[in-house]
C-alpha positions in Angstrom: 87.5 95.1 95.7 85.6 94.7 99.0 81.8 94.8 99.0 80.2 96.9 101.8 76.8 96.2 103.0 74.7 98.2 105.4 72.0 96.6 106.8 69.0 98.6 108.0 68.2 98.7 111.5 65.0 96.7 112.7 62.7 97.4 115.3 65.0 97.5 118.4 68.1 96.8 116.6 71.1 98.9 115.9 72.2 98.8 112.1 75.2 96.8 111.1 77.9 97.1 108.8 79.3 93.7 107.2 82.7 93.5 105.9 83.6 90.8 103.6 86.6 88.8 104.7 90.1 89.6 103.9 91.1 86.1 104.0 89.2 82.7 104.5 88.2 83.8 107.9 84.5 84.5 109.3 82.8 87.8 107.9 83.2 90.6 110.4 80.0 92.4 111.7 80.6 95.6 113.2 77.6 97.5 114.9 77.2 101.0 113.5 77.0 102.3 117.4 80.4 103.5 117.6 80.6 107.1 119.3 82.3 110.2 117.7 85.6 110.4 119.8 84.9 114.3 119.9 82.4 116.5 118.3 80.0 114.9 115.9 79.1 115.0 112.3 78.9 118.7 112.3 82.6 118.7 113.4 84.0 117.1 110.1 86.9 119.2 108.7 88.2 116.8 106.3 87.2 113.3 105.2 89.0 110.1 104.2 90.6 109.7 101.0 91.7 106.3 100.1 95.2 106.5 98.5 95.3 104.8 94.9 97.9 102.3 96.1 99.4 101.4 99.6 102.1 103.6 99.8 100.6 106.8 97.6 99.4 110.0 99.1 96.0 110.0 100.6 94.2 111.1 104.1 94.0 108.1 106.1 91.2 109.2 108.8 89.0 112.1 109.1 89.8 115.4 110.9 87.6 116.5 113.3 87.3 120.2 114.8 88.8 120.2 118.2 89.5 123.1 120.7 92.7 123.1 123.0 92.5 120.4 125.8 89.0 119.1 124.5 88.4 115.6 126.0 88.9 112.7 123.3 86.9 109.5 124.1 87.1 106.0 123.2 85.1 105.5 120.0 84.3 101.8 121.1 85.1 99.4 123.8 88.8 98.2 123.5 92.2 98.1 125.1 95.0 100.7 124.8 97.7 99.4 122.2 99.9 102.5 122.1 100.2 105.8 123.8 103.2 107.7 123.0 104.9 110.1 120.6 105.3 109.5 116.8 107.7 112.0 115.2 106.5 115.0 116.9 102.8 113.9 117.7 101.3 112.5 120.8 99.3 109.5 119.5 96.7 107.1 121.2 95.6 103.9 119.8 93.0 101.4 120.7 92.7 97.6 119.6 88.9 96.9 119.2 89.2 93.1 118.5 88.6 91.4 115.0 92.0 93.3 113.7 90.4 96.7 114.3 92.3 99.5 115.6 91.6 103.1 116.1 94.3 106.0 116.3 93.9 109.5 117.3 96.5 112.3 117.0 97.6 114.8 118.5 96.2 113.6 122.0 97.8 113.4 125.1 96.5 110.0 126.9 95.4 109.7 129.9 95.3 105.7 129.7 98.3 103.6 129.6 99.0 100.5 127.1 97.2 97.6 128.2 94.4 99.2 129.9 90.8 98.5 129.1 88.5 101.2 127.8 84.9 101.5 127.2 83.0 103.5 124.6 82.7 107.2 125.6 85.4 107.0 128.1 87.7 109.9 128.2 91.0 108.5 126.9 92.9 111.7 126.5 93.0 115.6 125.6 93.4 117.4 122.7 97.3 118.5 122.3 99.4 120.3 119.7 101.3 119.0 116.4 98.6 118.0 114.4 99.0 118.2 110.7 95.6 120.2 110.4 95.8 124.1 109.7 93.2 124.6 112.4 93.0 122.9 115.8 91.8 119.2 115.2 92.1 115.6 115.9 93.1 113.1 113.2 90.7 109.9 113.9 91.7 106.7 111.7 90.9 103.1 111.7 92.7 100.3 110.6 91.2 96.8 109.8 94.2 94.2 109.5 96.7 97.1 109.0 94.6 98.6 106.0 93.1 101.7 106.7 89.5 102.3 106.2 87.1 105.3 106.6 86.0 105.7 110.2 82.5 107.2 109.1 81.9 103.4 108.4 82.0 102.8 112.0 79.8 106.0 112.9 76.9 105.3 111.0 77.5 108.1 108.6 77.7 106.4 105.3 74.8 107.2 103.1 73.2 104.3 101.3 74.1 104.0 97.5 71.5 105.1 95.3 71.8 104.1 91.5 70.3 106.3 88.9 69.8 105.3 85.3 72.1 106.8 82.6 71.1 108.8 79.6 71.3 106.5 76.4 74.4 107.0 74.5 75.1 106.7 71.1 72.2 107.4 68.3 68.9 107.2 69.0 67.1 105.5 66.3 63.3 106.4 65.6 60.8 103.6 66.0 60.2 101.7 62.8 60.5 98.3 61.5 64.4 98.4 61.8 64.1 98.9 65.8 60.9 96.8 66.2 
């Protein structure tokens, strides 16, 4: 199981997410300054749901509310690796380096394969053919081919807080046997 560590932002520095290596390579450090491709945290319709196994059902991205022909922006700098149709949906994918690829659907691209894009650049518009019951854009991120939550890169992962658990089993009264 991978351990995720969120470093607090220091004065003048952005926070960072450190992902342990999936092999013997150096650790990947991703700054948490990716931009929302459309909308923002308030526009989240469905969250990432990791499947129990690689081929099991799950939701391998997040769904963001989007209106017809809304612009879709690159979440970070990268190179367009795919712009076309998959089954019946227009899909756009961007390679960001270090094995990271972001994908969007349904998005009609206004960029071409091999084109360099910058964070915030309009790369397409919302199209039709999504799996949502409402109009949306599905935003997924893969690291070395494995799907991970895009929220990790958008600074939206809350820090885990450990709480004490209630004691279990019989509670013995204080006395010679328990001292």
